[in-house]
N, C-alpha and C positions, 0 to 999 in steps of 0.2 A: 312109833314115836307119836303117831296121831293120837290126840287127846291128852298128852302130858301137860302138866301145868308149867307156868313160867319158872316156878321154884324148882321143879324136877329137872327142867332143861338146864338151869343154872348148876344144879347139883352134878349132873352127869356130863355136861359139856363145858361148864365154866362160863365166864362172862364173854359175850360176843365181841368181836373186833369192831363191829359197826352195828348200829341200830337205826332203822328207818320206820316212820309211822305215817300212815295215811288212813284217815278215817278211823274205823274200829279195828283195823289190821296193823300189826307190827311186823317187821322183818328183822330177824337177827342173823347176821352173817359171821361165819367162822372160816378161818383158813384151815385147811387140813393137809397133811403130808407128813412123811417121815423124816424130812430134811435131807433125803438122798439127793446128791448132785452127780450127774454123769459128765465126765470130762473126756473129750477127744483131743488129742494134740498130734501134730506131725511136724517134723523138721527135716530139712535138707541142707547139706553142705558140700562144698567142693573146694579142695585146696591143692595148689601145685607149687612147687619151688624147684629151682635149678640153679646151680653155681658152677661157673666154669672158671678155671684158673690155670695159668701157666707163666712160668718165669716172673713170678712176683706181681702178676696182674690177675685180678678177679673181677667177674661181673656176675650179676645175679638177677633173678627174676622171681617174683612171688605174686600169686593171685589167690584170692580168697573169695568165696561166695557163700551166702547163707540166707535161709529163709525159714519161717515157721508160722504156724497158725495153730490156735487152740480154741475150742468151743465148749461151753458148759451149758448144760440144760438141767432144769429142775422140774420134776413132776409135782403137781399140786392140785388142789381142788378147792372150791369155795362151796360151802354148804350154807344154803339159805333156809332158815326155819321161819315159817310164816305163822304168826299167832293171831287168833281171832278170840276176842273176849277172854284173854289170858290163858288160852290153851292152843297147842300145836294143831293147825289146820292142814298144813301142807309142809313137805320138805322137798327142796330141789337141789341139784348139784350142778356146778359149772366148772370145767376144767379138763385138761387132757389125761384121762385116766382109763382104767379098764372098765369092767362091768360094775353096775351099781352094787355097792356094799360087798364087793368081792374081798375076801380076806386078803389083807396085805396091800390093797389098792388104796390110793390116796384119799378118796372120799370116805372110806371106812374108818380111818384113824379119828376123825372128829365125832363120829356118832356111836362108835363101838361100845362105849360105857352105857349108852341109853338103850341099846337094843338087846342086851344080854338077858 
């Protein structure tokens, strides 16, 4: 991607989520991911009941317990494209992903159209 013009980056990656400028450099940030969310859930329950009856008399007891927990995580990557004088000078990646530009990894989704 090094050397691509701003127009080429807009064509292959679309508009950035965020733009920052400092001096002659500009940083375009893109969120990358396939939208996959992993969910883990666990639940426990316990219930007891007893009824005793004799001669028209009944007594009962009931107990119920319950608990549960759920956790959701989403893998993502932020791709920062650094432009100097209107051309890509550097690209860096931030986020919990696998290897750089590994096929199917979160960072690859944003840049895959630019590196074909």
